[in-house]
C-alpha positions in Angstrom: 0.0 0.0 0.0 1.2 3.5 -0.7 0.2 6.8 1.0 0.1 9.5 -1.7 0.4 13.3 -0.9 -2.8 14.8 0.5 -3.1 17.1 -2.5 -3.7 14.1 -4.8 -6.1 12.4 -2.5 -8.1 15.6 -2.0 -8.4 16.4 -5.7 -12.1 17.0 -6.4 -12.0 14.9 -9.5 -10.7 11.7 -7.9 -13.3 9.0 -7.6 -11.6 7.6 -4.5 -13.5 9.3 -1.7 -11.6 9.5 1.6 -13.9 8.5 4.4 -13.6 10.5 7.6 -13.1 7.9 10.3 -10.4 8.5 12.9 -8.1 6.2 10.9 -8.5 8.3 7.8 -8.0 11.5 9.7 -4.7 10.3 11.1 -3.6 9.1 7.7 -4.6 12.4 6.2 -2.4 14.2 8.8 0.6 12.1 7.9 0.2 12.8 4.2 -0.5 16.5 4.7 2.4 17.0 7.0 5.1 15.9 4.6 3.7 13.8 1.8 5.2 10.7 3.5 5.1 7.4 1.8 4.5 4.2 3.7 5.2 1.0 1.8 4.0 -2.4 2.9 5.4 -5.6 1.4 3.1 -7.3 -1.0 1.3 -10.3 0.5 0.0 -13.1 -1.7 -2.9 -13.9 0.6 -5.4 -11.1 0.3 -7.2 -11.9 3.6 -3.9 -11.9 5.5 -2.9 -8.7 3.8 -6.2 -7.1 4.8 -5.9 -8.2 8.4 -2.3 -6.9 8.6 -3.3 -3.6 7.3 -6.2 -3.3 9.7 -3.9 -4.2 12.6 -1.4 -1.6 11.6 -4.1 1.0 11.2 -5.5 0.3 14.7 -2.0 0.5 16.3 -1.3 3.8 14.7 -4.6 5.1 16.0 -3.7 4.0 19.5 -0.4 5.8 19.3 -2.2 8.9 18.0 -4.7 8.9 20.8 -2.0 8.2 23.4 -0.2 11.3 22.1 -3.2 13.6 21.9 -5.4 12.4 24.9 -3.3 10.1 27.0 -4.2 6.9 28.7 -5.9 8.6 31.7 -3.4 7.4 34.3 -2.1 10.6 36.0 1.0 8.7 37.3 1.9 7.3 33.8 5.6 7.1 33.3 5.5 6.6 29.4 7.3 9.7 27.9 5.2 9.4 24.8 1.9 9.5 26.6 -0.1 12.7 27.1 -1.0 11.7 30.6 2.6 11.6 31.8 3.8 14.6 33.9 6.7 15.7 31.6 4.9 15.3 28.3 4.9 18.4 25.9 1.6 18.9 24.1 1.7 18.8 20.3 -0.8 19.7 17.6 -2.6 17.1 15.6 -0.2 17.2 12.6 2.8 16.6 14.8 1.0 13.9 16.7 0.1 12.1 13.5 3.7 12.1 12.3 5.0 11.0 15.7 2.4 8.2 15.9 3.8 6.7 12.6 7.3 6.9 14.0 6.3 5.2 17.2 4.6 2.4 15.3 7.7 1.8 13.1 9.8 1.7 16.2 7.5 -0.6 18.1 7.3 1.8 21.0 5.6 1.2 24.3 1.8 1.4 24.4 0.1 2.3 27.6 -2.7 0.1 29.0 -6.0 2.0 29.1 -6.7 3.5 32.5 -10.3 2.9 33.8 -11.0 6.6 33.5 -10.2 6.4 29.8 -11.7 3.0 29.2 -14.4 4.4 26.9 -11.9 6.0 24.6 -9.2 3.4 24.6 -11.4 0.3 24.4 -12.5 1.4 20.9 -8.9 0.7 19.8 -8.1 -2.2 22.2 -6.1 -5.0 20.9 -4.7 -8.3 22.3 -1.0 -7.5 21.5 1.3 -4.9 20.0 1.0 -6.4 16.5 -1.6 -9.1 17.0 -5.0 -9.5 15.4 -7.2 -6.8 16.9 -10.8 -7.6 17.7 -13.4 -5.2 19.1 -15.0 -6.2 22.3 -18.4 -4.5 22.5 -18.7 -4.8 26.3 -15.6 -2.6 26.6 -17.1 0.1 24.5 -18.4 2.8 27.0 -18.9 6.5 26.5 -17.3 9.0 28.8 -19.5 12.1 28.9 -16.6 14.4 29.3 -15.0 13.4 26.0 -18.2 12.9 24.0 -16.8 10.1 21.8 -20.4 8.9 21.2 -21.5 12.2 19.6 -21.7 11.6 15.8 -24.1 14.4 15.1 -25.2 17.6 17.0 -28.4 19.1 18.3 -28.8 22.5 19.9 -29.2 20.9 23.3 -26.1 18.7 22.9 -24.0 21.7 22.0 -25.2 23.6 25.0 -24.6 20.6 27.2 -21.0 20.2 26.0 -20.4 24.0 26.2 -21.6 24.1 29.8 -19.3 21.3 30.9 -16.4 22.9 29.0 -17.1 26.2 30.7 -17.0 24.6 34.1 -13.6 23.1 33.5 -12.4 26.1 31.5 -11.3 23.7 28.8 -13.0 23.9 25.4 -11.0 21.2 23.7 -13.7 18.6 24.0 -16.2 20.9 22.2 -13.6 21.8 19.6 -13.0 18.1 18.9 -16.7 17.4 18.6 -17.2 20.4 16.2 -14.2 19.3 14.2 -15.5 15.7 14.0 -19.1 16.6 13.1 -18.5 19.6 10.9 -15.9 17.8 8.9 -18.2 14.8 8.2 -20.9 15.1 5.6 -22.8 12.3 7.4 -22.6 13.9 10.8 -23.6 17.4 9.5 -26.5 16.1 7.5 -28.0 14.5 10.6 -27.3 17.5 12.8 -29.8 20.1 14.0 -32.8 18.2 12.8 -36.3 19.5 13.4 -37.7 16.6 15.5 -40.1 15.8 18.3 -38.5 16.1 21.7 -37.1 13.0 23.2 -37.0 11.8 26.8 -33.6 11.3 28.4 -34.1 7.6 28.3 -34.9 7.7 24.6 -31.8 9.8 23.9 -29.5 7.3 25.8 -31.0 4.5 23.9 -30.6 6.3 20.5 -27.0 7.2 21.3 -26.2 3.6 22.3 -27.6 2.4 18.9 -25.6 5.1 17.1 -22.4 4.0 19.0 -22.8 0.4 17.9 -23.5 1.4 14.3 -20.5 3.8 14.2 -18.1 1.1 15.4 -19.3 -1.2 12.6 -19.0 1.6 10.1 -15.5 2.4 11.2 -14.3 -1.1 10.6 -15.9 -1.2 7.1 -14.5 2.2 6.2 -11.0 1.3 7.4 -11.0 -1.7 5.1 -12.5 0.1 2.2 -9.9 2.9 2.4 -7.1 0.5 1.6 -9.2 -1.6 -0.8 -9.6 1.6 -2.9 -5.9 1.4 -3.7 -6.3 -2.0 -5.3 -9.5 -1.4 -7.4 -9.8 0.4 -10.7 -13.4 1.5 -10.3 -14.7 3.7 -7.5 -16.2 1.8 -4.5 -19.8 2.2 -3.6 -19.6 5.1 -1.3 -20.3 4.0 2.2 -21.1 7.6 3.2 -23.7 7.8 0.4 -25.4 4.6 1.6 -25.4 5.8 5.2 -26.9 9.1 4.2 -29.9 7.1 2.8 -30.2 5.2 6.1 -30.0 8.2 8.4 -29.4 8.2 12.1 -31.7 6.6 14.5 -32.8 10.1 15.5 -34.5 10.4 12.1 -37.3 8.1 13.2 -39.1 11.0 14.9 -38.4 13.7 12.3 -41.7 15.1 11.1 -42.8 14.8 7.5 -41.8 17.8 5.5 -43.2 19.5 2.4 -41.2 19.0 -0.8 -39.6 22.5 -0.6 -38.9 22.2 3.2 -35.6 21.1 4.7 -35.3 19.1 7.9 -32.8 21.5 9.5 -33.9 23.7 12.4 -32.4 26.9 11.0 -33.2 29.0 14.0 -31.4 26.5 16.2 -28.4 26.6 13.9 -28.3 30.4 14.1 -28.5 30.4 17.9 -25.6 27.9 18.1 -23.5 29.9 15.8 -24.2 33.1 17.7 -23.0 31.5 20.9 -20.0 29.7 19.5 -18.4 32.1 17.0 -17.5 34.6 19.7 -14.8 32.1 20.9 -11.7 32.3 18.5 -10.6 28.7 19.2 -14.0 27.3 18.4 -14.3 29.5 15.3 -11.0 28.0 14.1 -12.6 24.5 14.5 -15.4 25.5 12.1 -12.8 26.8 9.6 -10.6 23.7 9.7 -13.6 21.4 9.5 -14.9 23.2 6.4 -11.5 22.8 4.7 -11.6 19.1 5.3 -15.4 18.7 4.5 -15.6 20.5 1.1 -13.5 18.3 -1.1 -15.3 15.2 0.1 -18.7 16.8 -0.5 -17.6 17.8 -4.0 -16.6 14.3 -4.7 -19.9 12.9 -3.3 -21.9 15.2 -5.5 -19.7 14.7 -8.6 -19.4 10.9 -8.6 -21.9 9.4 -6.1 -25.1 11.3 -6.9 -25.8 11.6 -3.1 -28.6 14.1 -3.4 -30.9 11.9 -5.4 -30.4 9.2 -2.8 -31.0 11.5 0.2 -32.4 15.0 -0.4 -31.4 15.7 3.2 -27.8 16.1 1.9 -28.8 19.7 1.3 -28.8 20.2 5.1 -25.1 20.6 5.3 -25.1 23.5 2.8 -27.9 25.2 4.8 -25.9 24.7 8.0 -22.6 26.0 6.6 -24.2 29.0 4.9 -25.6 30.1 8.3 -22.0 30.8 9.5 -21.9 34.6 9.6 -18.1 34.6 9.4 -17.8 33.0 6.0 -16.8 36.3 4.4 -14.1 37.0 6.9 -10.4 37.0 5.6 -9.6 33.6 7.2 -12.1 31.8 5.0 -11.4 33.6 1.7 -8.1 31.8 0.9 -9.0 28.1 1.1 -12.2 27.2 3.0 -14.8 29.3 1.2 -13.4 28.7 -2.4 -13.5 24.9 -1.7 -17.0 25.1 -0.3 -18.2 27.1 -3.3 -16.8 24.5 -5.7 -18.7 21.8 -3.8 -21.9 23.8 -3.7 -21.7 24.6 -7.5 -21.9 20.8 -8.1 -25.4 20.6 -6.6 -27.9 19.2 -9.2 -30.4 21.6 -10.6 -33.3 20.4 -8.5 -31.2 20.9 -5.3 -30.2 24.5 -6.4 -33.9 25.3 -7.0 -34.9 23.9 -3.6 -32.1 26.0 -2.0 -33.3 29.1 -3.8 -36.9 28.5 -2.6 -35.6 28.1 0.9 -33.5 31.2 0.9 -36.3 33.2 -0.7 -38.0 33.1 2.7 -35.0 34.7 4.4 -35.0 38.3 5.6 -33.4 41.1 3.6 -30.5 41.2 6.0 -29.9 37.5 5.8 -30.1 37.6 2.0 -27.7 40.6 1.8 -25.2 38.7 4.1 -25.1 35.8 1.6 -24.7 38.1 -1.4 -21.8 39.9 0.4 -20.2 36.5 1.2 -19.9 35.5 -2.4 -19.2 39.0 -3.7 -16.4 39.3 -1.1 -14.8 36.1 -2.5 -15.1 37.1 -6.1 -13.6 40.6 -5.4 -10.8 39.1 -3.3 -9.8 36.7 -6.0 -10.0 39.3 -8.7 -7.8 41.9 -7.0 -5.3 39.3 -5.7 -4.7 38.0 -9.2 -3.5 39.7 -12.4 -6.2 38.7 -14.9 -5.7 39.6 -18.6 -6.2 38.1 -22.1 -3.7 35.3 -21.3 -4.8 34.7 -17.8 -8.6 34.8 -18.0 -10.8 35.3 -15.0 -13.0 32.6 -16.6 -10.4 30.0 -15.7 -10.3 30.8 -12.0 -12.3 28.0 -10.3 -13.0 30.0 -7.2 -14.5 33.0 -9.1 -16.6 30.7 -11.3 -17.9 28.6 -8.4 -18.7 31.7 -6.3 -20.6 33.2 -9.3 -22.6 30.0 -9.7 -23.5 30.1 -6.0 -24.4 33.7 -6.3 -26.9 32.7 -9.0 -28.8 30.6 -6.5 -29.0 33.7 -4.2 -30.1 35.8 -7.1 -33.1 33.6 -7.9 -33.9 33.4 -4.2 -33.9 37.2 -4.2 -36.3 37.1 -7.2 -38.6 34.5 -5.6 -38.6 36.4 -2.3 -39.5 39.7 -4.0 -42.8 41.1 -5.3 -43.7 38.6 -8.0 -46.1 39.0 -10.9 -46.3 35.7 -12.8 -49.8 36.1 -14.3 -49.8 39.2 -16.5 -47.9 38.0 -19.5 -48.1 39.2 -23.1 -49.3 36.6 -25.5 -46.8 35.4 -28.1 -47.1 36.5 -31.7 -49.7 34.3 -33.4 -47.9 34.4 -36.7 -44.2 33.3 -36.6 -41.7 35.8 -37.9 -41.0 34.7 -41.5 -37.7 32.9 -42.0 -35.3 33.9 -44.7 -35.2 31.9 -48.0 -31.5 31.7 -47.4 -32.0 29.1 -44.7 -31.3 26.1 -46.9 -28.0 27.6 -48.1 -27.0 28.4 -44.5 -27.6 24.8 -43.4 -25.5 23.6 -46.3 -22.7 25.9 -45.3 -22.9 25.0 -41.6 -24.4 28.4 -40.7 -27.6 27.1 -39.1 -29.3 29.6 -36.8 -28.7 28.5 -33.3 -31.6 30.2 -31.6 -34.5 30.3 -34.1 -37.0 30.6 -31.2 -35.2 33.4 -29.6 -32.6 33.6 -26.8 -31.8 30.9 -24.4 -33.5 30.6 -21.0 -31.5 29.9 -17.8 -32.1 26.3 -16.6 -32.5 27.4 -13.0 -35.2 29.9 -14.2 -37.0 27.1 -16.0 -36.7 24.8 -12.9 -38.3 27.5 -10.7 -41.0 28.2 -13.2 -40.5 32.0 -13.0 -38.6 34.6 -15.0 -36.4 37.4 -13.5 -38.7 39.9 -15.3 -41.6 38.6 -13.2 -40.1 40.3 -10.2 -41.4 43.9 -9.7 -39.3 44.6 -6.7 -36.7 42.1 -5.4 -35.7 41.7 -1.7 -32.5 43.6 -2.3 -31.8 45.7 -5.4 -30.5 43.9 -8.5 -27.6 46.4 -8.6 -26.0 44.7 -5.5 -25.4 41.6 -7.5 -23.1 43.5 -10.0 -19.4 43.0 -9.3 -17.5 46.0 -10.7 -13.9 44.6 -10.2 -15.0 41.5 -12.1 -16.4 43.6 -15.0 -13.1 45.5 -15.2 -11.0 42.4 -15.8 -13.4 40.4 -17.9 -12.3 39.9 -21.5 -15.7 40.2 -23.1 -14.6 39.0 -26.6 -13.4 35.7 -25.0 -16.4 35.5 -22.7 -18.8 35.9 -25.6 -17.0 33.1 -27.5 -17.5 30.8 -24.6 -21.1 31.9 -24.4 -21.8 31.0 -28.0 -19.9 27.8 -28.1 -21.5 26.5 -24.8 -18.7 24.1 -23.9 -18.5 22.5 -20.4 -14.8 23.3 -20.2 -15.2 27.0 -20.4 -17.5 29.2 -18.3 -19.0 32.3 -19.6 -20.2 35.1 -17.2 -22.8 36.0 -19.8 -24.7 32.9 -18.5 -24.9 34.9 -15.2 -25.9 38.3 -16.5 -26.9 39.6 -13.1 -23.2 40.0 -12.2 -22.4 42.2 -15.2 -23.1 45.9 -15.5 -24.9 47.4 -18.4 -21.7 48.5 -20.1 -20.3 45.0 -20.1 -23.5 43.4 -21.3 -23.8 46.0 -24.0 -20.4 45.0 -25.2 -21.5 41.4 -25.4 -24.5 42.4 -27.3 -22.3 44.4 -29.7 -20.2 41.4 -30.4 -23.3 39.3 -31.0 -24.7 41.9 -33.4 -21.4 42.3 -35.3 -20.9 38.6 -35.7 -24.5 38.3 -37.0 -23.7 41.1 -39.5 -20.6 39.3 -40.7 -22.5 36.1 -41.1 -25.2 37.7 -43.2 -22.5 39.4 -45.3 -20.7 36.1 -45.9 -24.0 34.4 -46.9 -24.7 37.2 -49.3 -21.3 36.9 -50.9 -21.8 33.1 -51.3 -25.2 33.6 -52.8 -23.8 36.0 -55.4 -21.2 33.4 -56.3 -23.6 30.5 -56.5 -26.7 32.1 -58.0 -25.2 35.1 -59.7 -27.3 37.5 -57.7 -26.2 41.1 -57.3 -23.8 41.6 -54.4 -25.5 43.5 -51.6 -23.8 42.8 -48.3 -25.4 45.8 -46.4 -28.8 47.0 -45.5 -28.7 50.1 -47.8 -31.2 52.9 -47.3 -31.0 55.9 -49.6 -33.3 58.6 -48.4 -34.2 62.3 -49.0 -34.1 64.6 -46.0 -37.5 66.1 -47.0 -39.2 62.7 -47.4 -37.2 60.6 -44.9 -40.3 58.8 -43.5 -41.7 57.9 -46.9 -38.4 56.7 -48.3 -37.2 54.8 -45.2 -40.4 53.1 -44.2 -41.3 52.1 -47.7 -37.9 50.5 -48.2 -38.0 48.8 -44.8 -41.5 47.5 -45.5 -40.3 45.9 -48.7 -37.4 44.2 -47.0 -39.5 43.0 -44.1 -41.9 41.4 -46.6 -39.4 39.9 -49.0 -36.4 38.9 -46.9 -36.4 39.7 -43.2 -32.9 38.4 -42.9 -31.6 41.5 -44.6 -32.6 43.5 -41.5 -29.7 41.8 -39.8 -27.2 43.2 -42.2 -25.1 46.2 -41.2 -27.1 49.4 -41.9 -25.7 51.8 -44.5 -27.5 55.1 -44.9 -27.0 57.6 -47.7 -28.7 61.0 -47.9 -29.5 61.9 -51.4 -27.4 64.9 -52.7 -24.9 64.6 -49.8 -21.3 63.2 -49.9 -21.2 61.8 -46.4 -19.9 58.2 -46.2 -21.7 56.2 -43.4 -19.2 54.9 -40.9 -21.8 55.3 -38.2 -22.4 59.0 -38.0 -24.8 59.2 -40.9 -26.9 56.4 -39.4 -27.0 58.3 -36.1 -28.5 61.3 -37.8 -30.9 59.2 -39.8 -32.3 57.6 -36.7 -32.7 61.0 -35.0 -34.6 62.5 -38.0 -36.9 59.4 -38.3 -37.7 59.6 -34.6 -38.4 63.3 -34.7 -40.9 62.7 -37.6 -42.5 59.6 -36.2 -43.2 61.0 -32.8 -44.5 64.3 -34.1 -47.9 64.6 -32.4 -49.3 66.1 -35.6 -48.9 62.7 -37.3 -51.2 61.1 -34.7 -49.4 57.8 -34.2 -48.5 58.6 -30.6 -49.9 60.9 -28.0 -47.7 63.2 -25.9 -48.2 64.0 -22.2 -47.0 67.5 -21.3 -46.8 66.6 -17.6 -44.7 63.4 -17.9 -42.9 64.3 -21.2 -43.7 60.8 -22.4 -45.2 59.3 -25.5 -47.9 56.6 -25.7 -49.6 54.7 -28.5 -52.6 56.5 -29.9 -55.6 54.0 -29.6 -57.6 56.0 -32.2 -54.8 56.4 -34.7 -55.7 56.3 -38.4 -52.3 54.6 -39.3 -52.4 50.9 -40.2 -50.6 48.2 -38.2 -47.8 48.2 -40.8 -46.7 51.6 -39.8 -46.3 50.5 -36.2 -44.4 47.4 -37.3 -41.9 49.7 -39.2 -41.4 51.8 -36.0 -40.6 48.6 -34.1 -38.1 47.7 -36.8 -36.5 51.2 -36.4 -36.1 50.7 -32.7 -34.6 47.2 -33.2 -32.2 48.5 -35.9 -31.1 51.2 -33.5 -30.1 48.6 -30.9 -28.7 46.3 -33.6 -26.5 49.1 -35.0 -25.5 50.5 -31.6 -27.3 53.8 -32.1 -29.0 55.8 -29.4 -32.5 57.2 -30.0 -34.2 60.2 -28.4 -37.4 58.4 -27.6 -39.5 58.9 -24.4 -41.6 55.9 -23.5 -42.8 55.0 -20.1 -41.1 51.9 -18.6 -44.2 49.8 -19.2 -43.4 49.8 -22.9 -40.1 48.1 -22.3 -41.7 45.6 -19.8 -44.3 44.8 -22.5 -41.5 44.2 -25.0 -40.0 41.8 -22.6 -43.3 39.9 -22.3 -45.1 41.4 -19.4 -48.5 43.2 -19.5 -49.1 46.6 -18.0 -50.8 46.6 -14.5 -52.1 49.2 -12.1 -48.7 50.0 -10.7 -47.4 50.8 -14.2 -49.8 53.7 -14.4 -47.6 55.5 -11.9 -45.2 56.7 -14.6 -47.4 56.1 -17.7 -50.4 58.1 -16.4 -49.7 59.5 -12.9 -52.9 61.5 -12.7 -55.1 58.5 -13.4 -52.9 56.4 -11.0 -53.5 58.8 -8.2 -57.2 58.9 -8.8 -57.5 55.1 -8.8 -55.3 55.0 -5.7 -57.6 57.3 -3.9 -60.5 55.1 -4.9 -58.8 52.0 -3.4 -58.0 53.8 -0.2 -61.4 55.5 0.3 -62.9 54.7 3.6 -66.4 55.8 3.0 -69.1 54.3 0.7 -67.7 54.3 -2.9 -71.1 53.6 -4.4 -72.9 56.4 -2.6 -70.2 59.0 -2.6 -68.5 58.6 -6.0 -71.2 57.1 -8.1 -68.9 55.4 -10.6 -69.9 52.6 -12.9 -67.9 50.0 -14.9 -68.2 52.2 -18.0 -65.3 54.6 -18.7 -64.9 57.4 -21.2 -62.0 58.7 -23.2 -61.5 61.5 -25.8 -59.9 61.0 -29.2 -57.5 63.4 -31.0 -60.4 65.5 -32.1 -61.9 65.8 -28.6 -64.8 63.4 -29.2 -65.9 61.2 -26.2 -65.4 57.5 -26.5 -67.3 55.2 -24.1 -66.1 51.7 -23.1 -67.7 49.1 -20.9 -65.2 47.3 -18.6 -67.8 44.7 -18.1 -70.9 43.8 -20.1 -73.6 46.4 -19.4 -70.9 48.3 -17.4 -73.0 51.4 -17.3 -75.5 49.6 -15.1 -72.9 48.1 -12.7 -71.9 50.5 -9.9 -68.4 50.4 -8.4 -68.6 49.4 -4.7 -66.2 48.9 -1.9 -66.4 45.2 -2.7 -65.6 45.3 -6.4 -63.4 48.4 -6.6 -60.2 46.3 -6.9 -61.7 44.6 -9.9 -62.6 48.0 -11.4 -59.1 49.3 -10.9 -57.5 46.2 -12.4 -59.8 46.2 -15.5 -59.4 50.0 -15.9 -55.6 49.5 -15.9 -55.8 46.5 -18.2 -57.8 48.6 -20.7 -55.6 51.6 -20.7 -52.3 49.8 -20.9 -53.2 46.7 -22.9 -56.6 46.3 -24.6 -56.9 49.9 -26.0 -53.6 49.7 -27.8 -53.4 45.9 -28.4 -53.3 46.1 -32.2 -50.8 49.0 -32.3 -48.5 47.4 -29.7 -48.5 43.9 -31.2 -47.5 45.4 -34.6 -44.8 47.4 -32.9 -43.5 44.4 -31.0 -43.5 42.3 -34.1 -41.3 44.8 -35.9 -38.9 45.0 -33.0 -38.6 41.2 -32.8 -37.9 41.0 -36.6 -34.5 42.5 -35.8 -33.8 41.2 -32.3 -35.5 37.7 -32.2 -32.1 35.9 -32.4 -30.4 38.3 -30.1 -29.5 37.6 -26.4 -31.3 40.8 -25.6 -34.0 39.3 -23.4 -31.5 37.0 -21.7 -29.1 39.7 -20.8 -31.1 42.8 -20.0 -33.9 43.9 -17.7 -36.5 46.4 -18.9 -34.8 49.4 -17.4 -31.6 48.4 -19.1 -33.4 48.0 -22.5 -34.4 51.7 -22.1 -30.8 52.6 -21.4 -29.7 50.7 -24.5 -32.3 52.5 -26.7 -32.2 56.0 -25.1 -28.8 56.2 -23.6 -28.1 57.9 -20.3 -29.9 61.1 -19.4 -27.1 62.1 -17.0 -24.6 64.2 -19.0 -21.3 64.3 -17.0 -19.0 66.5 -19.0 -16.3 66.2 -16.4 -16.1 62.5 -17.1 -16.0 63.3 -20.8 -13.0 65.6 -20.2 -11.2 62.9 -18.3 -11.5 60.3 -21.2 -11.0 62.7 -24.2 -7.9 62.1 -26.3 -6.0 64.6 -28.4 -4.3 64.6 -31.8 -2.6 66.8 -34.3 -0.4 68.6 -31.8 -2.9 69.2 -29.1 -2.6 67.8 -25.6 -4.3 68.2 -22.2 -2.1 71.2 -21.3 -2.5 73.1 -24.6 -3.9 76.7 -24.1 -6.7 76.2 -26.6 -7.7 72.9 -24.9 -8.0 74.5 -21.5 -10.0 77.3 -22.9 -12.2 74.9 -24.8 -13.2 72.9 -21.6 -13.8 76.1 -19.7 -16.1 77.3 -22.4 -17.9 74.0 -22.7 -18.5 73.8 -18.9 -20.0 77.3 -19.0 -22.6 76.2 -21.5 -26.2 75.7 -20.5 -27.9 72.2 -20.6 -29.4 72.8 -24.1 -26.1 74.1 -25.5 -24.3 71.1 -24.1 -26.7 68.8 -25.9 -26.2 70.7 -29.1 -22.5 70.2 -28.8 -23.0 66.4 -28.3 -25.3 66.3 -31.3 -22.7 68.2 -33.4 -19.7 66.0 -32.3 -21.2 62.5 -31.9 -24.5 62.6 -33.9 -26.7 62.2 -30.8 -27.4 64.4 -27.8 -27.6 61.4 -25.5 -24.8 59.8 -23.5 -24.0 56.1 -24.3 -24.6 53.3 -21.8 -22.3 53.9 -18.9 -22.3 57.7 -19.3 -20.1 60.2 -21.1 -17.1 58.6 -19.6 -17.5 55.7 -22.0 -17.6 58.1 -25.0 -14.2 58.1 -26.8 -14.0 61.6 -28.1 -10.9 63.0 -29.9 -10.1 66.7 -30.3 -7.7 67.2 -33.3 -5.9 70.4 -34.4 -7.3 71.8 -37.6 -4.8 74.5 -38.5 -3.8 77.8 -37.0 -6.1 80.7 -36.1 -8.8 81.2 -38.7 -12.4 82.4 -39.2 -13.5 78.9 -40.2 -16.0 77.1 -37.9 -15.1 73.9 -36.1 -16.1 70.7 -37.9 -16.6 67.1 -36.8 -16.5 63.5 -37.9 -19.6 62.1 -36.1 -18.7 58.6 -37.2 -15.6 58.6 -35.1 -16.6 61.3 -32.5 -13.8 63.6 -33.7 -13.9 67.4 -33.2 -11.7 69.3 -35.6 -10.8 72.5 -33.8 -8.6 75.3 -35.2 -6.2 77.0 -32.8 -8.3 80.2 -32.3 -6.4 83.2 -31.0 -8.7 84.0 -28.0 -11.2 82.4 -25.7 -13.9 84.8 -26.9 -13.4 83.8 -30.5 -13.4 80.2 -29.6 -16.8 80.5 -27.8 -18.4 82.5 -30.7 -17.2 80.1 -33.4 -18.2 77.0 -31.4 -21.7 78.3 -30.6 -22.3 79.1 -34.2 -21.1 75.7 -35.4 -23.3 73.7 -33.0 -26.4 75.9 -33.5 -26.5 75.8 -37.3 -25.1 72.3 -37.9 -27.1 70.2 -40.4 -26.1 67.9 -43.2 -22.9 66.1 -44.3 -20.1 66.8 -46.7 -16.7 65.6 -47.6 -13.6 67.3 -46.2 
């Protein structure tokens, strides 16, 4: 037999599970101390070999216990016995190594003293190297040493604690904690919610456990060496024992499927009392280090959860440790535990999320901080780059997977609305006729039915968008240090390939900020554009079609709506796949080449025309400054479809639009219907009126005299009546049915009255984004940010990130005067400057600090106006002679800028 180094034996992917009997612990200490090797001569007779190994193992155990606990004889003269007067105490590692040396040297073994009979008799043998046989009548428990404790209850912990406090020696409690909390079997059985036992029942149960434990120790000692001789993994004794449970399980009450058998409140009380003691806290830490690799192995190779769902108990108990995020745990213990926890099967993760969803906000935040602390610690203590990817760090990946469980617990524990869902489009979006060629070329569309759905989301039967208000804000799940070191191009590749070997943080979008997710979306859009371009080139070669790799729109400024929408309508009808090509806009009679800037102005002009109230497609609320679908519009559904296409194209081509919709529009785009609470920003006056109705304490029927018939006015001021219920004008609103009235009123205003218009709008939007990971990555408020950009214009952040060219630098006189001038502008003038320089007056996702603007020198002092390349965000600025002249020329340029030309 050969003892290998501990690192090999603890490797999470080894199928040889190390069982945690005392013998294995001793062997583990030998190996961990110095990677010692212990060779035994090969014996032809397997039975004799097994007996010799068992004898050697028991002798080593006796030496170990003699060194750590002694024989119990206060007058012992053995210099290698902890009971002798001159013995120097040693830690477990040193004792383990010394025990092996004493065994090899055939050193003296003490006879067990009566006061230590219960401990020593478990390892009693007839001679120093003879055949050892257990004598059950010699097995007695000594209450002070608690050798019979294989699992813990709250009462047992307090009992041991009280005894230790009396003797001012906490080592028995530390040993019990080390033994139970390092054993999956012990921890799973601990702190069960059970009926109270009498003292006689407890003694009986403990006696049965003691007998069972001794039998299991012998079996485990044999199997530990037998593992070295077998090629395939043994049937895990721990797994089978988990199924049996302890005798204390007989009285455990039956639980609901989503319940766990742990008394969580008892666990919290125990932790609260014990963690204040530093030595006891160290026992929890060391036990977790030993426990985690074995648990990971159990979950990876032995499928323990399917055999015994109570295996989840140990994760519940460990996660209640409020010190998990402390520095001592971050290096080894917590990373190993996260790796084990990340191996839980999907059903177990879902059950854990449902359990945690009932936790308080404070408890939920503690768990989030625990995993976030580990991720941040690992990120800042390593130098991650394109060669050393954060995706390859097992601790960061495991902690992120664990954080996902907490994220869905946060969703489940929040304010959920799973009922009000938009119906799917009845007619499928037409597929391109190029599909056959794409299949032949290996270019099949991966996500024909839209973006993927997270498996844990499916298991829970909810969506993140169902949560109106989570327990803690979603922003607390974002880890900024991780976002800073994440190589998004590599991460996106792993996301698309979907291999088991490489983890993508895009599968956990909650941890990414909007800027990082927007970059992932940008890569997805660009790759789709390149794919469509390649298909077009191949088509032109195979079928001789005219080469048209771009979505070209040639428009007249004076007829931009007619030209653009007619062209887009033709494309949508003939070949929707062309909408996924890169947009290329050309204004008739202008020389500008579209490298992005021309498209920006195109979108802005289209939006200005479409949302003009005079056209009548949208209504405008002066109080909220928001647009809403006009329920009495004369425009056909096709016009709304084209508007949806424009919004989708803006996202697809990374352009920001100056549109002002209430948040309910973006929620509806993500599949959720509008409800009463959405009226708060869509129609605040109506919202307040209905709220007063709901809170009114008098008689609604007598005092308000409202019926289930409501009235609206169209664009021409004509009243329109609508019955919320059949014969609504004859049904009064009462205190009893007012909630129904409010719900139906909201349903009509936000959904039914604009159903045709919105469905057409959504259909056009999905024509462009149906294969995009948009829904998977973004929440509704982030979709608004994608389309509209940031409303906060921080020009100080823009100044910090601006670069200079052509001879200018940060300290140039003209540059200093330029920024002084710009900062002195009013809000409207600043927006005009952004429009002039970048093609849009909105900040990109992440704010102006993410805008890469360049100021380049454009000659010496002159009367010429500044010019710009909106495609590349470049401002061409002559070196004006004075600050006054700079201000005058710049204001004139940004005020009267319109059109494109070639410089």
